[in-house]
CHARMM-style PDB file with segment names, atoms N, HN, CA, C and O in Angstrom:
ATOM      1  N   MET     1     -65.455   7.835   7.637  1.00  0.00      PROA
ATOM      2  CA  MET     1     -64.723   9.235   8.435  1.00  0.00      PROA
ATOM      3  C   MET     1     -65.075   8.024   9.677  1.00  0.00      PROA
ATOM      4  O   MET     1     -65.656   6.974   9.403  1.00  0.00      PROA
ATOM      5  N   SER     2     -64.603   8.393  11.096  1.00  0.00      PROA
ATOM      6  HN  SER     2     -64.131   9.246  11.319  1.00  0.00      PROA
ATOM      7  CA  SER     2     -64.674   7.648  12.108  1.00  0.00      PROA
ATOM      8  C   SER     2     -64.688   8.612  12.652  1.00  0.00      PROA
ATOM      9  O   SER     2     -64.040   9.634  12.428  1.00  0.00      PROA
ATOM     10  N   ILE     3     -65.996   8.227  14.018  1.00  0.00      PROA
ATOM     11  HN  ILE     3     -66.522   7.396  14.200  1.00  0.00      PROA
ATOM     12  CA  ILE     3     -65.917   9.341  15.373  1.00  0.00      PROA
ATOM     13  C   ILE     3     -65.951   9.024  16.556  1.00  0.00      PROA
ATOM     14  O   ILE     3     -66.988   8.368  16.662  1.00  0.00      PROA
ATOM     15  N   SER     4     -65.362   9.089  17.730  1.00  0.00      PROA
ATOM     16  HN  SER     4     -64.520   9.622  17.644  1.00  0.00      PROA
ATOM     17  CA  SER     4     -64.997   8.650  18.369  1.00  0.00      PROA
ATOM     18  C   SER     4     -65.773   9.280  19.830  1.00  0.00      PROA
ATOM     19  O   SER     4     -66.737  10.038  19.720  1.00  0.00      PROA
ATOM     20  N   ARG     5     -65.361   8.969  20.862  1.00  0.00      PROA
ATOM     21  HN  ARG     5     -64.579   8.353  20.952  1.00  0.00      PROA
ATOM     22  CA  ARG     5     -66.843   9.224  22.012  1.00  0.00      PROA
ATOM     23  C   ARG     5     -65.924   9.114  23.496  1.00  0.00      PROA
ATOM     24  O   ARG     5     -65.898   7.927  23.822  1.00  0.00      PROA
ATOM     25  N   THR     6     -65.512   9.584  24.037  1.00  0.00      PROA
ATOM     26  HN  THR     6     -65.533  10.548  23.773  1.00  0.00      PROA
ATOM     27  CA  THR     6     -64.678   9.313  25.306  1.00  0.00      PROA
ATOM     28  C   THR     6     -65.913   9.428  26.321  1.00  0.00      PROA
ATOM     29  O   THR     6     -66.756  10.325  26.299  1.00  0.00      PROA
ATOM     30  N   THR     7     -65.845   8.018  27.491  1.00  0.00      PROA
ATOM     31  HN  THR     7     -65.160   7.289  27.508  1.00  0.00      PROA
ATOM     32  CA  THR     7     -66.396   8.390  28.335  1.00  0.00      PROA
ATOM     33  C   THR     7     -65.437   8.188  29.714  1.00  0.00      PROA
ATOM     34  O   THR     7     -64.248   7.873  29.664  1.00  0.00      PROA
ATOM     35  N   GLU     8     -66.316   8.471  31.143  1.00  0.00      PROA
ATOM     36  HN  GLU     8     -67.282   8.726  31.184  1.00  0.00      PROA
ATOM     37  CA  GLU     8     -65.280   8.758  31.992  1.00  0.00      PROA
ATOM     38  C   GLU     8     -65.612   7.793  33.355  1.00  0.00      PROA
ATOM     39  O   GLU     8     -66.675   8.204  33.821  1.00  0.00      PROA
ATOM     40  N   ILE     9     -65.085   6.656  34.166  1.00  0.00      PROA
ATOM     41  HN  ILE     9     -64.222   6.322  33.787  1.00  0.00      PROA
ATOM     42  CA  ILE     9     -65.351   5.569  34.878  1.00  0.00      PROA
ATOM     43  C   ILE     9     -64.256   5.595  35.739  1.00  0.00      PROA
ATOM     44  O   ILE     9     -63.147   6.086  35.526  1.00  0.00      PROA
ATOM     45  N   LYS    10     -64.685   4.996  36.773  1.00  0.00      PROA
ATOM     46  HN  LYS    10     -65.586   4.597  36.946  1.00  0.00      PROA
ATOM     47  CA  LYS    10     -64.165   4.751  38.442  1.00  0.00      PROA
ATOM     48  C   LYS    10     -64.006   3.751  38.229  1.00  0.00      PROA
ATOM     49  O   LYS    10     -64.767   3.250  37.401  1.00  0.00      PROA
ATOM     50  N   ALA    11     -62.991   2.932  38.814  1.00  0.00      PROA
ATOM     51  HN  ALA    11     -62.373   3.340  39.487  1.00  0.00      PROA
ATOM     52  CA  ALA    11     -63.139   1.722  38.884  1.00  0.00      PROA
ATOM     53  C   ALA    11     -61.575   1.167  40.583  1.00  0.00      PROA
ATOM     54  O   ALA    11     -60.654   1.900  40.942  1.00  0.00      PROA
ATOM     55  N   SER    12     -61.880  -0.142  41.108  1.00  0.00      PROA
ATOM     56  HN  SER    12     -62.628  -0.737  40.816  1.00  0.00      PROA
ATOM     57  CA  SER    12     -61.494  -0.282  41.897  1.00  0.00      PROA
ATOM     58  C   SER    12     -61.054  -1.508  42.198  1.00  0.00      PROA
ATOM     59  O   SER    12     -61.819  -2.386  41.800  1.00  0.00      PROA
ATOM     60  N   SER    13     -59.858  -1.984  42.898  1.00  0.00      PROA
ATOM     61  HN  SER    13     -59.236  -1.270  43.222  1.00  0.00      PROA
ATOM     62  CA  SER    13     -59.347  -2.801  43.576  1.00  0.00      PROA
ATOM     63  C   SER    13     -58.569  -3.561  44.842  1.00  0.00      PROA
ATOM     64  O   SER    13     -57.492  -3.017  45.084  1.00  0.00      PROA
ATOM     65  N   LYS    14     -58.864  -4.650  45.666  1.00  0.00      PROA
ATOM     66  HN  LYS    14     -59.739  -5.091  45.469  1.00  0.00      PROA
ATOM     67  CA  LYS    14     -58.059  -4.245  46.328  1.00  0.00      PROA
ATOM     68  C   LYS    14     -56.856  -4.854  45.917  1.00  0.00      PROA
ATOM     69  O   LYS    14     -55.983  -4.711  46.773  1.00  0.00      PROA
ATOM     70  N   LYS    15     -56.586  -5.313  45.187  1.00  0.00      PROA
ATOM     71  HN  LYS    15     -57.295  -5.429  44.491  1.00  0.00      PROA
ATOM     72  CA  LYS    15     -54.851  -5.550  44.942  1.00  0.00      PROA
ATOM     73  C   LYS    15     -53.864  -4.657  44.386  1.00  0.00      PROA
ATOM     74  O   LYS    15     -52.659  -4.840  44.215  1.00  0.00      PROA
ATOM     75  N   SER    16     -54.328  -4.020  44.226  1.00  0.00      PROA
ATOM     76  HN  SER    16     -55.307  -3.872  44.365  1.00  0.00      PROA
ATOM     77  CA  SER    16     -53.281  -2.873  43.282  1.00  0.00      PROA
ATOM     78  C   SER    16     -53.972  -1.924  42.296  1.00  0.00      PROA
ATOM     79  O   SER    16     -55.056  -2.373  41.925  1.00  0.00      PROA
ATOM     80  N   PHE    17     -53.680  -0.864  41.826  1.00  0.00      PROA
ATOM     81  HN  PHE    17     -52.799  -0.499  42.128  1.00  0.00      PROA
ATOM     82  CA  PHE    17     -54.006   0.358  40.624  1.00  0.00      PROA
ATOM     83  C   PHE    17     -53.790  -0.609  39.265  1.00  0.00      PROA
ATOM     84  O   PHE    17     -54.685  -0.689  38.424  1.00  0.00      PROA
ATOM     85  N   ASP    18     -52.663  -1.252  39.144  1.00  0.00      PROA
ATOM     86  HN  ASP    18     -51.936  -1.187  39.828  1.00  0.00      PROA
ATOM     87  CA  ASP    18     -52.423  -2.114  37.576  1.00  0.00      PROA
ATOM     88  C   ASP    18     -54.087  -2.561  37.341  1.00  0.00      PROA
ATOM     89  O   ASP    18     -54.823  -2.248  36.405  1.00  0.00      PROA
ATOM     90  N   ASP    19     -54.489  -3.695  38.957  1.00  0.00      PROA
ATOM     91  HN  ASP    19     -53.891  -3.950  39.718  1.00  0.00      PROA
ATOM     92  CA  ASP    19     -55.549  -4.477  38.725  1.00  0.00      PROA
ATOM     93  C   ASP    19     -57.047  -3.621  38.578  1.00  0.00      PROA
ATOM     94  O   ASP    19     -58.116  -4.073  38.166  1.00  0.00      PROA
ATOM     95  N   ALA    20     -56.792  -2.473  38.976  1.00  0.00      PROA
ATOM     96  HN  ALA    20     -55.923  -2.106  39.310  1.00  0.00      PROA
ATOM     97  CA  ALA    20     -58.272  -1.819  39.285  1.00  0.00      PROA
ATOM     98  C   ALA    20     -57.919  -1.190  38.183  1.00  0.00      PROA
ATOM     99  O   ALA    20     -58.775  -0.335  38.410  1.00  0.00      PROA
ATOM    100  N   MET    21     -57.222  -0.651  36.726  1.00  0.00      PROA
ATOM    101  HN  MET    21     -56.527  -1.346  36.541  1.00  0.00      PROA
ATOM    102  CA  MET    21     -57.148  -0.520  35.488  1.00  0.00      PROA
ATOM    103  C   MET    21     -57.841  -1.703  35.020  1.00  0.00      PROA
ATOM    104  O   MET    21     -58.971  -1.459  34.595  1.00  0.00      PROA
ATOM    105  N   HSD    22     -57.491  -2.885  34.979  1.00  0.00      PROA
ATOM    106  HN  HSD    22     -56.573  -3.083  35.324  1.00  0.00      PROA
ATOM    107  CA  HSD    22     -57.832  -4.111  34.261  1.00  0.00      PROA
ATOM    108  C   HSD    22     -58.730  -4.340  34.345  1.00  0.00      PROA
ATOM    109  O   HSD    22     -59.035  -5.112  33.436  1.00  0.00      PROA
ATOM    110  N   GLU    23     -60.365  -3.903  35.647  1.00  0.00      PROA
ATOM    111  HN  GLU    23     -60.117  -3.276  36.385  1.00  0.00      PROA
ATOM    112  CA  GLU    23     -61.019  -4.353  36.635  1.00  0.00      PROA
ATOM    113  C   GLU    23     -62.008  -3.767  35.397  1.00  0.00      PROA
ATOM    114  O   GLU    23     -62.861  -4.376  34.751  1.00  0.00      PROA
ATOM    115  N   GLY    24     -61.482  -2.057  35.288  1.00  0.00      PROA
ATOM    116  HN  GLY    24     -60.789  -1.563  35.813  1.00  0.00      PROA
ATOM    117  CA  GLY    24     -62.064  -0.906  34.538  1.00  0.00      PROA
ATOM    118  C   GLY    24     -62.583  -1.261  33.251  1.00  0.00      PROA
ATOM    119  O   GLY    24     -63.736  -1.374  32.837  1.00  0.00      PROA
ATOM    120  N   VAL    25     -61.384  -1.419  32.681  1.00  0.00      PROA
ATOM    121  HN  VAL    25     -60.447  -1.327  33.017  1.00  0.00      PROA
ATOM    122  CA  VAL    25     -61.215  -1.867  30.829  1.00  0.00      PROA
ATOM    123  C   VAL    25     -62.473  -3.148  30.437  1.00  0.00      PROA
ATOM    124  O   VAL    25     -63.202  -3.329  29.462  1.00  0.00      PROA
ATOM    125  N   ALA    26     -62.265  -3.874  31.747  1.00  0.00      PROA
ATOM    126  HN  ALA    26     -61.672  -3.727  32.539  1.00  0.00      PROA
ATOM    127  CA  ALA    26     -62.734  -5.664  31.393  1.00  0.00      PROA
ATOM    128  C   ALA    26     -64.369  -5.086  31.426  1.00  0.00      PROA
ATOM    129  O   ALA    26     -65.241  -5.548  30.691  1.00  0.00      PROA
ATOM    130  N   ARG    27     -64.626  -3.861  32.539  1.00  0.00      PROA
ATOM    131  HN  ARG    27     -63.918  -3.485  33.137  1.00  0.00      PROA
ATOM    132  CA  ARG    27     -66.265  -3.534  32.417  1.00  0.00      PROA
ATOM    133  C   ARG    27     -66.594  -2.870  31.465  1.00  0.00      PROA
ATOM    134  O   ARG    27     -67.537  -3.344  30.832  1.00  0.00      PROA
ATOM    135  N   ALA    28     -66.058  -1.655  30.992  1.00  0.00      PROA
ATOM    136  HN  ALA    28     -65.292  -1.269  31.507  1.00  0.00      PROA
ATOM    137  CA  ALA    28     -66.549  -0.883  30.112  1.00  0.00      PROA
ATOM    138  C   ALA    28     -66.740  -1.998  28.781  1.00  0.00      PROA
ATOM    139  O   ALA    28     -67.765  -2.010  28.100  1.00  0.00      PROA
ATOM    140  N   GLN    29     -65.406  -3.053  28.507  1.00  0.00      PROA
ATOM    141  HN  GLN    29     -64.572  -3.044  29.060  1.00  0.00      PROA
ATOM    142  CA  GLN    29     -66.023  -3.631  27.462  1.00  0.00      PROA
ATOM    143  C   GLN    29     -67.068  -4.595  27.473  1.00  0.00      PROA
ATOM    144  O   GLN    29     -67.037  -5.525  26.667  1.00  0.00      PROA
ATOM    145  N   GLU    30     -68.118  -4.458  28.414  1.00  0.00      PROA
ATOM    146  HN  GLU    30     -68.143  -3.702  29.068  1.00  0.00      PROA
ATOM    147  CA  GLU    30     -68.986  -5.565  28.382  1.00  0.00      PROA
ATOM    148  C   GLU    30     -70.294  -4.827  28.252  1.00  0.00      PROA
ATOM    149  O   GLU    30     -71.320  -5.507  28.259  1.00  0.00      PROA
ATOM    150  N   THR    31     -70.397  -3.264  28.111  1.00  0.00      PROA
ATOM    151  HN  THR    31     -69.564  -2.712  28.105  1.00  0.00      PROA
ATOM    152  CA  THR    31     -71.159  -2.357  27.314  1.00  0.00      PROA
ATOM    153  C   THR    31     -70.728  -1.373  26.196  1.00  0.00      PROA
ATOM    154  O   THR    31     -71.543  -0.587  25.714  1.00  0.00      PROA
ATOM    155  N   LEU    32     -69.322  -1.429  25.755  1.00  0.00      PROA
ATOM    156  HN  LEU    32     -68.659  -2.068  26.146  1.00  0.00      PROA
ATOM    157  CA  LEU    32     -68.891  -0.264  25.378  1.00  0.00      PROA
ATOM    158  C   LEU    32     -68.218  -1.089  23.709  1.00  0.00      PROA
ATOM    159  O   LEU    32     -67.438  -2.039  23.774  1.00  0.00      PROA
ATOM    160  N   GLN    33     -68.450  -0.809  23.050  1.00  0.00      PROA
ATOM    161  HN  GLN    33     -69.084  -0.037  22.996  1.00  0.00      PROA
ATOM    162  CA  GLN    33     -67.769  -1.394  21.489  1.00  0.00      PROA
ATOM    163  C   GLN    33     -66.749  -0.897  20.632  1.00  0.00      PROA
ATOM    164  O   GLN    33     -66.927   0.178  20.059  1.00  0.00      PROA
ATOM    165  N   ASN    34     -65.655  -1.578  20.469  1.00  0.00      PROA
ATOM    166  HN  ASN    34     -65.511  -2.451  20.934  1.00  0.00      PROA
ATOM    167  CA  ASN    34     -64.634  -0.913  19.647  1.00  0.00      PROA
ATOM    168  C   ASN    34     -64.170   0.227  20.430  1.00  0.00      PROA
ATOM    169  O   ASN    34     -64.391   1.375  20.045  1.00  0.00      PROA
ATOM    170  N   ILE    35     -63.344  -0.106  21.839  1.00  0.00      PROA
ATOM    171  HN  ILE    35     -63.165  -1.039  22.152  1.00  0.00      PROA
ATOM    172  CA  ILE    35     -62.451   0.408  22.739  1.00  0.00      PROA
ATOM    173  C   ILE    35     -61.267   0.557  22.118  1.00  0.00      PROA
ATOM    174  O   ILE    35     -60.585  -0.456  21.968  1.00  0.00      PROA
ATOM    175  N   LYS    36     -60.743   1.915  21.599  1.00  0.00      PROA
ATOM    176  HN  LYS    36     -61.298   2.739  21.721  1.00  0.00      PROA
ATOM    177  CA  LYS    36     -59.665   1.876  21.323  1.00  0.00      PROA
ATOM    178  C   LYS    36     -58.137   2.551  22.684  1.00  0.00      PROA
ATOM    179  O   LYS    36     -57.000   2.086  22.597  1.00  0.00      PROA
ATOM    180  N   SER    37     -58.519   3.643  23.779  1.00  0.00      PROA
ATOM    181  HN  SER    37     -59.442   4.021  23.849  1.00  0.00      PROA
ATOM    182  CA  SER    37     -57.849   3.573  24.665  1.00  0.00      PROA
ATOM    183  C   SER    37     -58.217   4.026  25.628  1.00  0.00      PROA
ATOM    184  O   SER    37     -59.362   4.405  25.872  1.00  0.00      PROA
ATOM    185  N   ALA    38     -57.031   4.056  26.505  1.00  0.00      PROA
ATOM    186  HN  ALA    38     -56.100   3.748  26.307  1.00  0.00      PROA
ATOM    187  CA  ALA    38     -57.684   4.236  28.203  1.00  0.00      PROA
ATOM    188  C   ALA    38     -56.792   5.187  28.732  1.00  0.00      PROA
ATOM    189  O   ALA    38     -55.570   5.053  28.655  1.00  0.00      PROA
ATOM    190  N   TRP    39     -57.497   6.391  29.404  1.00  0.00      PROA
ATOM    191  HN  TRP    39     -58.489   6.501  29.466  1.00  0.00      PROA
ATOM    192  CA  TRP    39     -56.037   7.656  29.602  1.00  0.00      PROA
ATOM    193  C   TRP    39     -56.734   7.455  31.308  1.00  0.00      PROA
ATOM    194  O   TRP    39     -57.911   7.702  31.570  1.00  0.00      PROA
ATOM    195  N   ILE    40     -55.863   7.035  32.172  1.00  0.00      PROA
ATOM    196  HN  ILE    40     -54.906   6.834  31.959  1.00  0.00      PROA
ATOM    197  CA  ILE    40     -55.857   6.934  33.585  1.00  0.00      PROA
ATOM    198  C   ILE    40     -55.245   8.630  34.173  1.00  0.00      PROA
ATOM    199  O   ILE    40     -54.104   9.093  34.190  1.00  0.00      PROA
ATOM    200  N   GLN    41     -56.527   9.201  34.589  1.00  0.00      PROA
ATOM    201  HN  GLN    41     -57.454   8.825  34.576  1.00  0.00      PROA
ATOM    202  CA  GLN    41     -56.720  10.976  35.065  1.00  0.00      PROA
ATOM    203  C   GLN    41     -56.174  10.917  36.786  1.00  0.00      PROA
ATOM    204  O   GLN    41     -55.481  11.708  37.426  1.00  0.00      PROA
ATOM    205  N   ASN    42     -56.737   9.800  37.117  1.00  0.00      PROA
ATOM    206  HN  ASN    42     -57.300   9.158  36.597  1.00  0.00      PROA
ATOM    207  CA  ASN    42     -56.348   9.906  38.981  1.00  0.00      PROA
ATOM    208  C   ASN    42     -55.979   8.981  38.988  1.00  0.00      PROA
ATOM    209  O   ASN    42     -55.850   8.263  37.996  1.00  0.00      PROA
ATOM    210  N   GLN    43     -55.656   8.674  40.258  1.00  0.00      PROA
ATOM    211  HN  GLN    43     -55.761   9.257  41.063  1.00  0.00      PROA
ATOM    212  CA  GLN    43     -55.238   7.291  41.332  1.00  0.00      PROA
ATOM    213  C   GLN    43     -55.597   7.881  42.483  1.00  0.00      PROA
ATOM    214  O   GLN    43     -55.387   9.069  42.725  1.00  0.00      PROA
ATOM    215  N   GLU    44     -56.275   6.911  43.411  1.00  0.00      PROA
ATOM    216  HN  GLU    44     -56.445   5.946  43.214  1.00  0.00      PROA
ATOM    217  CA  GLU    44     -56.295   7.030  44.865  1.00  0.00      PROA
ATOM    218  C   GLU    44     -56.489   6.233  45.513  1.00  0.00      PROA
ATOM    219  O   GLU    44     -57.220   5.318  45.133  1.00  0.00      PROA
ATOM    220  N   VAL    45     -55.812   6.225  47.020  1.00  0.00      PROA
ATOM    221  HN  VAL    45     -55.218   6.968  47.330  1.00  0.00      PROA
ATOM    222  CA  VAL    45     -55.980   4.919  47.839  1.00  0.00      PROA
ATOM    223  C   VAL    45     -57.023   4.816  48.984  1.00  0.00      PROA
ATOM    224  O   VAL    45     -56.908   5.873  49.604  1.00  0.00      PROA
ATOM    225  N   LEU    46     -57.538   4.408  49.296  1.00  0.00      PROA
ATOM    226  HN  LEU    46     -57.632   3.550  48.792  1.00  0.00      PROA
ATOM    227  CA  LEU    46     -58.652   4.057  50.596  1.00  0.00      PROA
ATOM    228  C   LEU    46     -57.469   4.165  51.929  1.00  0.00      PROA
ATOM    229  O   LEU    46     -56.326   3.783  51.676  1.00  0.00      PROA
ATOM    230  N   ILE    47     -57.669   4.501  52.824  1.00  0.00      PROA
ATOM    231  HN  ILE    47     -58.598   4.811  53.030  1.00  0.00      PROA
ATOM    232  CA  ILE    47     -56.855   3.626  53.916  1.00  0.00      PROA
ATOM    233  C   ILE    47     -57.611   3.728  55.057  1.00  0.00      PROA
ATOM    234  O   ILE    47     -58.096   4.670  55.683  1.00  0.00      PROA
ATOM    235  N   ASP    48     -57.594   2.197  55.212  1.00  0.00      PROA
ATOM    236  HN  ASP    48     -57.201   1.432  54.703  1.00  0.00      PROA
ATOM    237  CA  ASP    48     -58.514   1.404  56.368  1.00  0.00      PROA
ATOM    238  C   ASP    48     -57.899   2.375  57.937  1.00  0.00      PROA
ATOM    239  O   ASP    48     -57.304   3.452  57.923  1.00  0.00      PROA
ATOM    240  N   ALA    49     -58.260   1.622  59.050  1.00  0.00      PROA
ATOM    241  HN  ALA    49     -58.743   0.747  59.061  1.00  0.00      PROA
ATOM    242  CA  ALA    49     -58.810   2.147  60.790  1.00  0.00      PROA
ATOM    243  C   ALA    49     -57.424   2.233  61.053  1.00  0.00      PROA
ATOM    244  O   ALA    49     -57.046   3.301  61.534  1.00  0.00      PROA
ATOM    245  N   LYS    50     -56.286   1.049  60.775  1.00  0.00      PROA
ATOM    246  HN  LYS    50     -56.594   0.182  60.384  1.00  0.00      PROA
ATOM    247  CA  LYS    50     -54.891   0.821  60.747  1.00  0.00      PROA
ATOM    248  C   LYS    50     -53.838   1.805  60.284  1.00  0.00      PROA
ATOM    249  O   LYS    50     -52.789   1.943  60.914  1.00  0.00      PROA
ATOM    250  N   GLY    51     -54.144   2.564  59.067  1.00  0.00      PROA
ATOM    251  HN  GLY    51     -54.996   2.453  58.556  1.00  0.00      PROA
ATOM    252  CA  GLY    51     -53.439   2.753  58.373  1.00  0.00      PROA
ATOM    253  C   GLY    51     -52.471   2.123  57.225  1.00  0.00      PROA
ATOM    254  O   GLY    51     -51.404   2.371  56.663  1.00  0.00      PROA
ATOM    255  N   LYS    52     -53.567   1.100  57.229  1.00  0.00      PROA
ATOM    256  HN  LYS    52     -54.434   0.898  57.685  1.00  0.00      PROA
ATOM    257  CA  LYS    52     -53.271   0.262  55.392  1.00  0.00      PROA
ATOM    258  C   LYS    52     -53.382   0.379  54.787  1.00  0.00      PROA
ATOM    259  O   LYS    52     -53.270   1.602  54.871  1.00  0.00      PROA
ATOM    260  N   ILE    53     -53.746   0.093  53.070  1.00  0.00      PROA
ATOM    261  HN  ILE    53     -53.837  -0.900  53.002  1.00  0.00      PROA
ATOM    262  CA  ILE    53     -54.171   0.433  52.075  1.00  0.00      PROA
ATOM    263  C   ILE    53     -55.186  -0.301  52.221  1.00  0.00      PROA
ATOM    264  O   ILE    53     -54.876  -1.412  52.651  1.00  0.00      PROA
ATOM    265  N   ALA    54     -56.799  -0.089  51.961  1.00  0.00      PROA
ATOM    266  HN  ALA    54     -57.050   0.814  51.612  1.00  0.00      PROA
ATOM    267  CA  ALA    54     -57.787  -0.500  51.477  1.00  0.00      PROA
ATOM    268  C   ALA    54     -58.178  -1.211  50.388  1.00  0.00      PROA
ATOM    269  O   ALA    54     -58.596  -2.351  50.183  1.00  0.00      PROA
ATOM    270  N   GLU    55     -57.935  -0.244  49.742  1.00  0.00      PROA
ATOM    271  HN  GLU    55     -57.596   0.682  49.909  1.00  0.00      PROA
ATOM    272  CA  GLU    55     -58.653  -0.087  47.946  1.00  0.00      PROA
ATOM    273  C   GLU    55     -57.705   1.256  47.233  1.00  0.00      PROA
ATOM    274  O   GLU    55     -57.480   2.445  47.457  1.00  0.00      PROA
ATOM    275  N   TYR    56     -57.378   0.297  46.343  1.00  0.00      PROA
ATOM    276  HN  TYR    56     -57.561  -0.669  46.161  1.00  0.00      PROA
ATOM    277  CA  TYR    56     -56.890   1.299  45.042  1.00  0.00      PROA
ATOM    278  C   TYR    56     -58.110   1.790  44.044  1.00  0.00      PROA
ATOM    279  O   TYR    56     -59.034   1.050  43.709  1.00  0.00      PROA
ATOM    280  N   ARG    57     -57.965   3.109  43.642  1.00  0.00      PROA
ATOM    281  HN  ARG    57     -57.214   3.711  43.914  1.00  0.00      PROA
ATOM    282  CA  ARG    57     -58.944   3.406  42.677  1.00  0.00      PROA
ATOM    283  C   ARG    57     -58.623   4.277  41.626  1.00  0.00      PROA
ATOM    284  O   ARG    57     -58.497   5.488  41.806  1.00  0.00      PROA
ATOM    285  N   VAL    58     -58.478   3.703  40.488  1.00  0.00      PROA
ATOM    286  HN  VAL    58     -58.580   2.719  40.342  1.00  0.00      PROA
ATOM    287  CA  VAL    58     -58.596   4.837  39.151  1.00  0.00      PROA
ATOM    288  C   VAL    58     -59.593   5.426  38.927  1.00  0.00      PROA
ATOM    289  O   VAL    58     -60.656   4.853  39.167  1.00  0.00      PROA
ATOM    290  N   GLN    59     -59.598   6.768  38.390  1.00  0.00      PROA
ATOM    291  HN  GLN    59     -58.734   7.233  38.195  1.00  0.00      PROA
ATOM    292  CA  GLN    59     -60.242   7.561  37.546  1.00  0.00      PROA
ATOM    293  C   GLN    59     -59.469   7.062  36.125  1.00  0.00      PROA
ATOM    294  O   GLN    59     -58.277   6.752  36.111  1.00  0.00      PROA
ATOM    295  N   MET    60     -60.408   7.035  34.844  1.00  0.00      PROA
ATOM    296  HN  MET    60     -61.376   7.287  34.855  1.00  0.00      PROA
ATOM    297  CA  MET    60     -60.242   6.632  33.789  1.00  0.00      PROA
ATOM    298  C   MET    60     -60.923   7.161  32.724  1.00  0.00      PROA
ATOM    299  O   MET    60     -62.112   7.153  33.045  1.00  0.00      PROA
ATOM    300  N   LYS    61     -60.797   7.600  31.665  1.00  0.00      PROA
ATOM    301  HN  LYS    61     -59.832   7.606  31.405  1.00  0.00      PROA
ATOM    302  CA  LYS    61     -61.054   8.058  30.236  1.00  0.00      PROA
ATOM    303  C   LYS    61     -60.828   7.056  29.235  1.00  0.00      PROA
ATOM    304  O   LYS    61     -59.720   6.819  28.753  1.00  0.00      PROA
ATOM    305  N   ILE    62     -62.303   6.245  28.813  1.00  0.00      PROA
ATOM    306  HN  ILE    62     -63.203   6.437  29.204  1.00  0.00      PROA
ATOM    307  CA  ILE    62     -62.361   5.818  28.103  1.00  0.00      PROA
ATOM    308  C   ILE    62     -62.822   5.995  26.314  1.00  0.00      PROA
ATOM    309  O   ILE    62     -63.942   6.263  25.881  1.00  0.00      PROA
ATOM    310  N   THR    63     -61.340   5.701  25.386  1.00  0.00      PROA
ATOM    311  HN  THR    63     -60.430   5.483  25.737  1.00  0.00      PROA
ATOM    312  CA  THR    63     -61.753   6.482  24.203  1.00  0.00      PROA
ATOM    313  C   THR    63     -62.423   5.142  23.168  1.00  0.00      PROA
ATOM    314  O   THR    63     -61.821   4.081  22.999  1.00  0.00      PROA
ATOM    315  N   PHE    64     -63.602   5.428  22.629  1.00  0.00      PROA
ATOM    316  HN  PHE    64     -64.091   6.290  22.766  1.00  0.00      PROA
ATOM    317  CA  PHE    64     -64.423   4.282  21.925  1.00  0.00      PROA
ATOM    318  C   PHE    64     -64.578   5.133  20.737  1.00  0.00      PROA
ATOM    319  O   PHE    64     -64.477   6.354  20.614  1.00  0.00      PROA
ATOM    320  N   LEU    65     -64.918   3.957  19.664  1.00  0.00      PROA
ATOM    321  HN  LEU    65     -64.999   2.965  19.763  1.00  0.00      PROA
ATOM    322  CA  LEU    65     -65.446   4.767  17.692  1.00  0.00      PROA
ATOM    323  C   LEU    65     -66.897   4.689  18.084  1.00  0.00      PROA
ATOM    324  O   LEU    65     -67.236   3.817  18.884  1.00  0.00      PROA
ATOM    325  N   LEU    66     -67.607   5.362  17.686  1.00  0.00      PROA
ATOM    326  HN  LEU    66     -67.331   6.070  17.037  1.00  0.00      PROA
ATOM    327  CA  LEU    66     -69.220   4.971  17.393  1.00  0.00      PROA
ATOM    328  C   LEU    66     -69.003   4.214  15.811  1.00  0.00      PROA
ATOM    329  O   LEU    66     -68.172   4.150  14.905  1.00  0.00      PROA
ATOM    330  N   LYS    67     -70.555   3.636  16.235  1.00  0.00      PROA
ATOM    331  HN  LYS    67     -71.229   3.688  16.971  1.00  0.00      PROA
ATOM    332  CA  LYS    67     -70.746   3.161  15.001  1.00  0.00      PROA
ATOM    333  C   LYS    67     -70.771   3.696  13.892  1.00  0.00      PROA
ATOM    334  O   LYS    67     -71.571   4.629  13.831  1.00  0.00      PROA
ATOM    335  N   GLU    68     -69.974   3.392  12.588  1.00  0.00      PROA
ATOM    336  HN  GLU    68     -69.324   2.634  12.639  1.00  0.00      PROA
ATOM    337  CA  GLU    68     -71.252   4.585  11.241  1.00  0.00      PROA
ATOM    338  C   GLU    68     -72.464   3.624  10.984  1.00  0.00      PROA
ATOM    339  OT1 GLU    68     -73.390   3.980  10.256  1.00  0.00      PROA
TER     340      GLU     68
END
């Protein structure tokens, strides 16, 4: 029988939402084993003083299998 667990993380990038997702999953893989999925729960951008997008952020839920 397999048992999974979900953890919530936030990741950011100055390039794009896609890059923030990749950064988040890559960082999670450094700590977690058996990652099976990532659900993007929220996206947001930070705006600088000139009105330009300064940073892309994603809030995601990472699901992974626990060791038996």
